[in-house]
C-alpha positions in Angstrom: -26.2 -0.8 -11.7 -30.0 0.8 -11.3 -31.6 -2.8 -11.5 -29.5 -4.0 -8.3 -30.3 -1.0 -6.4 -33.9 -1.1 -6.6 -33.3 -4.9 -5.7 -31.4 -4.4 -2.5 -33.1 -0.7 -1.5 -35.7 -1.7 0.6 -36.4 -1.7 4.2 -35.6 -5.1 5.3 -32.3 -4.9 4.0 -29.1 -4.7 6.1 -26.2 -2.5 5.1 -23.0 -3.1 6.4 -19.9 -0.6 6.4 -16.6 -2.4 6.7 -13.1 -3.4 5.1 -13.7 -5.8 2.5 -11.6 -8.9 0.9 -11.4 -9.0 -2.7 -13.9 -10.5 -5.2 -13.6 -14.2 -5.2 -11.4 -14.2 -2.0 -12.1 -14.5 1.9 -8.7 -13.8 3.2 -7.0 -11.0 1.0 -3.6 -9.3 1.5 -3.2 -6.2 2.3 -6.2 -5.5 4.7 -7.5 -5.7 8.2 -8.7 -9.3 10.0 -12.1 -7.7 10.2 -12.3 -8.1 6.5 -12.7 -11.7 6.1 -14.7 -12.1 9.5 -17.2 -9.5 7.6 -17.6 -11.3 4.8 -18.3 -14.3 6.1 -21.0 -13.2 8.3 -22.7 -11.0 5.4 -22.9 -13.9 3.1 -24.4 -16.5 5.8 -27.3 -13.7 6.4 -30.7 -14.8 5.4 -31.9 -11.1 4.5 -30.3 -9.1 1.6 -27.2 -7.1 2.6 -25.5 -4.3 0.7 -21.8 -4.0 2.2 -20.6 -0.4 1.3 -16.6 -1.2 1.3 -13.0 0.2 0.8 -11.9 1.0 -3.2 -9.2 -1.5 -3.5 -8.2 0.1 -7.4 -11.1 2.4 -8.3 -15.1 2.4 -7.0 -17.1 -0.6 -8.8 -20.3 -2.2 -7.6 -20.6 -6.1 -8.1 -23.3 -9.1 -6.6 -21.5 -11.6 -4.7 -22.8 -14.6 -2.7 -26.0 -13.0 -2.6 -24.6 -9.4 -1.2 -24.5 -6.3 -2.8 -20.5 -5.3 -2.9 -20.4 -0.9 -3.2 -16.8 0.2 -3.0 -16.9 3.8 -2.7 -14.8 5.0 -0.1 -11.1 5.1 0.5 -9.1 4.1 3.5 -7.5 7.1 5.4 -9.3 9.8 3.5 -10.4 12.7 5.5 -13.7 12.6 3.6 -14.4 8.7 4.3 -17.8 9.1 6.0 -18.7 12.1 3.6 -18.2 9.5 0.7 -20.4 6.4 2.3 -23.0 9.2 3.1 -23.0 10.3 -0.2 -23.7 6.6 -1.2 -26.4 6.0 0.9 -28.6 8.2 -0.6 -28.8 5.8 -3.5 -30.4 3.5 -0.4 -32.6 5.9 1.1 -35.2 3.0 2.2 -32.6 0.8 4.1 -33.1 1.7 7.7 -30.8 -0.7 9.4 -26.7 0.3 9.3 -24.5 -2.5 10.8 -20.5 -0.9 11.6 -17.9 -3.1 12.1 -15.0 -0.9 13.6 -11.5 -1.3 15.1 -9.3 1.4 15.7 -7.2 2.3 12.7 -9.1 0.4 10.5 -10.3 3.4 8.6 -7.1 4.9 9.0 -5.5 7.6 11.5 -7.0 9.7 14.4 -9.8 11.8 12.5 -11.4 9.3 9.7 -11.4 7.2 13.2 -12.8 9.7 15.4 -15.2 11.2 12.7 -17.4 8.0 12.9 -19.2 9.5 16.0 -20.2 12.5 13.7 -21.2 10.1 11.2 -23.4 8.0 13.8 -25.0 11.6 14.9 -25.7 11.9 11.5 -27.7 8.5 11.2 -29.3 9.2 14.4 -30.7 12.3 12.8 -32.0 10.6 9.7 -33.7 8.2 11.8 -31.2 5.4 10.7 -31.1 2.4 13.1 -27.1 2.3 13.7 -25.4 -0.5 14.9 -21.5 -1.1 15.5 -19.3 -4.2 16.0 -16.4 -3.2 18.3 -13.4 -5.7 17.4 -11.3 -3.9 20.4 -12.1 -3.3 23.7 -9.0 -0.8 25.1 -9.7 -0.2 28.8 -5.7 1.0 29.6 -3.5 2.0 26.7 -0.4 1.3 29.3 -0.9 -2.4 28.9 -0.4 -2.3 25.2 2.4 0.8 25.0 4.6 -1.1 22.7 1.9 -1.8 20.0 1.1 1.8 20.0 4.8 3.2 20.2 4.6 4.6 24.1 7.6 4.5 26.3 8.6 5.0 29.5 9.5 8.3 29.5 7.4 11.4 31.0 6.3 12.6 27.9 4.9 9.0 26.5 3.4 8.9 30.3 1.3 11.7 29.6 0.5 10.5 25.9 -1.0 7.2 27.6 -3.2 9.2 30.3 -4.4 11.4 27.4 -5.1 8.3 24.8 -6.7 6.8 27.9 -9.5 9.7 28.4 -10.2 9.5 24.7 -11.0 6.2 24.1 -13.2 6.6 27.4 -14.6 9.1 26.0 -15.0 7.9 22.6 -16.9 4.6 23.7 -19.5 6.6 25.8 -20.0 9.0 22.7 -20.6 5.6 20.6 -22.8 4.0 23.3 -25.0 7.7 22.8 -25.4 7.4 19.2 -25.3 3.8 18.7 -29.0 1.3 19.2 -26.5 -2.0 19.5 -22.9 -2.4 20.3 -21.7 -6.0 19.3 -18.3 -7.3 21.1 -17.0 -11.1 20.2 -16.1 -12.1 23.4 -18.4 -11.9 27.0 -15.4 -10.8 29.0 -15.3 -7.6 26.5 -19.1 -6.9 27.4 -18.2 -6.7 30.9 -15.4 -4.3 30.2 -17.2 -2.3 27.9 -20.2 -1.8 30.7 -18.2 0.9 32.2 -18.8 3.1 29.5 -21.7 2.1 28.5 -25.5 1.4 28.8 -25.0 -2.5 29.2 -28.6 -3.4 27.9 -27.0 -2.0 24.4 -24.1 -4.4 24.8 -24.2 -7.5 22.8 -22.3 -10.2 22.6 -22.3 -12.6 19.6 -19.3 -15.2 19.8 -16.3 -14.5 16.9 -17.3 -16.9 14.3 -15.8 -19.8 13.1 -15.3 -20.9 9.2 -16.6 -24.2 9.0 -16.2 -24.6 4.9 -12.4 -24.6 5.4 -10.7 -27.8 3.5 -9.3 -30.1 6.1 -6.0 -31.8 4.7 -3.7 -34.8 6.5 -0.9 -33.4 8.3 0.9 -35.8 6.0 -0.2 -34.3 2.7 0.0 -30.5 4.1 3.9 -31.5 5.1 4.5 -33.1 1.7 3.2 -29.7 -0.2 5.2 -27.6 2.3 8.5 -29.8 2.1 8.6 -30.9 6.1 10.0 -34.1 7.4 6.7 -36.1 8.5 8.2 -37.4 12.0 9.1 -33.7 13.8 6.9 -31.2 15.5 5.7 -28.3 13.8 4.9 -25.2 16.1 3.6 -22.3 14.9 3.0 -18.6 15.7 -0.1 -17.6 13.5 -1.0 -13.6 12.3 0.0 -10.3 11.5 3.7 -9.8 13.6 2.6 -7.6 16.0 3.7 -6.3 19.7 0.6 -7.3 21.4 0.5 -10.8 19.7 3.5 -11.5 20.7 5.6 -12.7 17.7 8.7 -11.1 19.5 8.0 -13.7 22.6 7.2 -16.2 20.5 10.8 -16.3 18.4 12.5 -15.4 21.8 11.1 -18.7 23.5 11.7 -21.0 20.6 14.6 -20.1 18.9 17.5 -21.9 21.0 15.0 -25.4 20.9 15.9 -27.9 18.9 14.1 -30.5 20.5 11.1 -31.1 22.3 9.8 -34.9 23.8 13.6 -36.1 22.0 11.8 -35.0 18.3 13.2 -32.4 15.9 11.4 -29.1 16.0 10.3 -26.8 13.2 8.7 -22.9 14.5 7.0 -21.0 11.8 5.9 -17.6 12.3 2.9 -17.4 9.9 2.6 -13.9 8.5 3.9 -11.1 7.9 4.2 -7.5 8.0 0.7 -5.6 8.9 -0.7 -3.6 6.8 -2.4 -1.7 9.0 1.0 -0.5 10.6 3.3 -0.6 8.3 4.2 2.7 7.9 4.3 3.5 11.8 8.1 4.3 12.3 8.3 2.2 15.8 6.1 -0.6 14.2 9.2 -0.9 11.5 11.6 -1.1 13.8 9.9 -3.7 16.0 9.1 -5.8 12.9 12.9 -5.6 11.8 13.9 -6.8 15.0 11.8 -10.0 15.0 13.4 -10.7 11.4 16.7 -10.4 12.7 16.2 -12.7 15.5 14.4 -15.1 13.2 17.8 -15.0 10.7 19.8 -16.1 13.6 17.4 -18.9 14.3 18.2 -22.0 12.2 15.0 -23.8 13.3 12.6 -20.9 12.1 11.0 -19.9 9.3 8.8 -16.6 8.7 6.8 -17.2 5.6 5.2 -13.6 5.2 1.7 -13.4 3.8 -0.1 -16.6 3.0 -2.2 -16.6 0.5 -5.7 -17.8 0.8 -5.0 -21.6 -1.0 -2.5 -22.2 1.4 -3.4 -21.3 4.9 -4.7 -25.1 5.2 -1.6 -26.5 4.5 0.1 -24.6 7.7 -2.6 -25.1 10.0 -2.7 -28.9 8.9 0.9 -29.6 9.2 1.5 -28.2 12.7 1.3 -29.9 15.9 0.8 -27.1 18.1 -0.4 -23.1 17.9 0.9 -20.7 20.0 -0.8 -17.5 21.6 1.7 -15.9 23.2 -0.4 -12.3 23.7 0.3 -9.7 26.0 -2.7 -8.0 26.2 -6.8 -9.4 25.9 -8.4 -6.7 24.2 -10.3 -8.7 21.0 -11.6 -11.7 20.2 -9.1 -13.5 18.2 -9.2 -14.6 14.5 -6.0 -16.5 14.8 -8.3 -18.5 17.4 -11.2 -18.8 15.6 -8.9 -20.5 12.7 -7.4 -23.3 14.9 -11.1 -24.3 15.6 -11.7 -24.5 11.7 -8.6 -26.6 11.2 -9.3 -28.5 14.7 -5.6 -27.8 15.7 -4.0 -28.4 19.7 -3.1 -24.9 21.0 -1.7 -23.1 24.2 -2.2 -19.2 25.0 -0.6 -17.1 27.6 -2.4 -16.4 30.7 -2.7 -12.5 29.7 -5.0 -13.7 27.2 -6.7 -16.7 29.0 -9.7 -14.1 30.0 -10.9 -14.8 26.8 -11.9 -18.4 27.9 -14.4 -16.9 30.6 -17.3 -16.7 28.1 -20.2 -19.2 29.4 -19.9 -21.2 25.9 -16.3 -21.7 26.2 -16.3 -22.9 30.1 -19.8 -25.5 29.0 -17.5 -27.0 26.4 -14.5 -27.6 28.7 -16.5 -29.1 31.2 -18.1 -31.5 28.5 -14.6 -32.4 27.2 -13.0 -32.4 31.0 -10.5 -29.7 30.1 -9.5 -26.7 32.4 -7.8 -23.6 32.0 -4.6 -24.5 33.6 -4.2 -27.8 30.9 -3.4 -25.3 28.3 -2.6 -21.7 29.8 0.9 -20.7 30.5 2.6 -17.8 32.3 4.6 -15.5 30.1 8.0 -16.6 30.7 9.8 -19.2 28.5 10.5 -22.2 31.2 6.4 -22.0 31.3 5.5 -21.7 27.9 7.9 -24.7 26.5 6.6 -26.9 29.7 3.1 -26.4 28.5 3.9 -27.2 25.1 5.3 -30.5 26.0 2.6 -31.2 28.3 0.0 -30.6 25.6 1.7 -32.6 23.2 1.4 -35.4 24.9 -1.6 -37.1 23.6 -3.9 -36.9 27.0 -4.3 -33.1 26.8 -3.4 -32.7 23.3 -7.1 -34.7 22.5 -8.9 -33.3 24.9 -8.0 -29.7 23.1 -8.9 -31.5 19.5 -12.1 -32.7 20.9 -13.2 -29.0 22.5 -12.3 -27.4 18.9 -14.7 -29.5 17.4 -17.7 -28.6 19.0 -16.9 -24.9 19.3 -16.4 -25.2 15.5 -19.9 -26.5 15.2 -21.5 -24.2 18.1 -19.7 -20.9 17.0 -19.9 -21.3 13.3 -20.6 -18.3 10.8 -24.1 -19.9 10.2 -24.7 -19.8 13.6 -23.4 -16.6 14.5 -25.0 -14.8 11.5 -28.2 -15.9 13.0 -27.5 -14.0 16.3 -26.9 -11.1 14.3 -30.4 -11.4 12.4 -31.8 -11.3 15.9 -29.9 -8.6 17.4 -30.2 -6.4 14.6 -33.7 -6.7 14.3 -34.7 -6.3 17.6 -35.4 -2.5 18.5 -33.8 -1.7 21.8 -36.7 1.4 22.6 -39.1 -0.7 21.8 -38.2 -3.1 24.0 -37.4 -0.8 26.6 -40.8 0.6 26.9 -42.0 -2.5 27.1 -40.0 -3.7 30.0 
């Protein structure tokens, strides 16, 4: 262990704090999607990276993909950030600290809010601290069902308190961080209301270009799905803001589209970060009950890493019926990986205002209205039919192929290298 520490303990090393997949895995069961994102970024960096990660069974340290992984903190522990500070003492020469951050990722309100104290300590110790924000929430009323808020006066007051909390949190995060990274350009515009725009950097959500692409025929043989039927899929953890319940309600009575039988798949299961919340348990059970009454539906539960490609390759269409745009989409990233046609709700379509998307749309002759539906059943089914007709479907597939290369993790890791190597204060002093 001492040899590994001495190898990685130098001023050019980047230290990343995040949840992290199990050794040998990229998409592990029971963890946040941020974990796989972080691993994809870390393993594509050209510099040495130390990852301070969550403990799975017991503390350990190992080298993987030229990254030193030190599992040193327990998610949800009130002492989480102290556990990290204690481990950092072994890497005293490392100056550049980057935190992958998502609300509820590290636990409930106390460990989440305590990241501000941690950032303050890093500033006092002379470290260069930066954060990637995976969510930007400006109005919790738009995600009321995702956090268990109803329509009562009490919940209305709670909503106002939560909004104030988020706004204050972002303001202090901006004060204590040298850089704040967001993964879609419109999220940067939202965050500029609370943080100095010079501190905010847009780095597109990466795309995994190393996935194994199967033919649709081969994937369907492995899953036992008829070759001539349509397969329409919702992928990801079952939750309210992603609209899993909407997908089920829209398609559960649809037996055929364009005169072909339809198989609908909910490719995912219970959210590991929300599973203990009573309001979420009620929501999840309601979705399960709806699926049980639908003959054309299947819910997979957690899909092991080696089978994710089967479901994407077997699908004709991915549906993203999200209720609100507050984050980049790991699902969108995966469908770019597997080059699949998709449709999205107008509530989420703001994500495609990023300039790199708009440039690709012009290149392939695609418009947002070609794949964006209003959040109602008629619009969703009509858009599904339109995309499954080859004209639009082929344009979307061509778009995914270009985005796949432009947003590859190899390229996004390079962007991180550049952003995290730039001294903001030096830049300002020379401007």
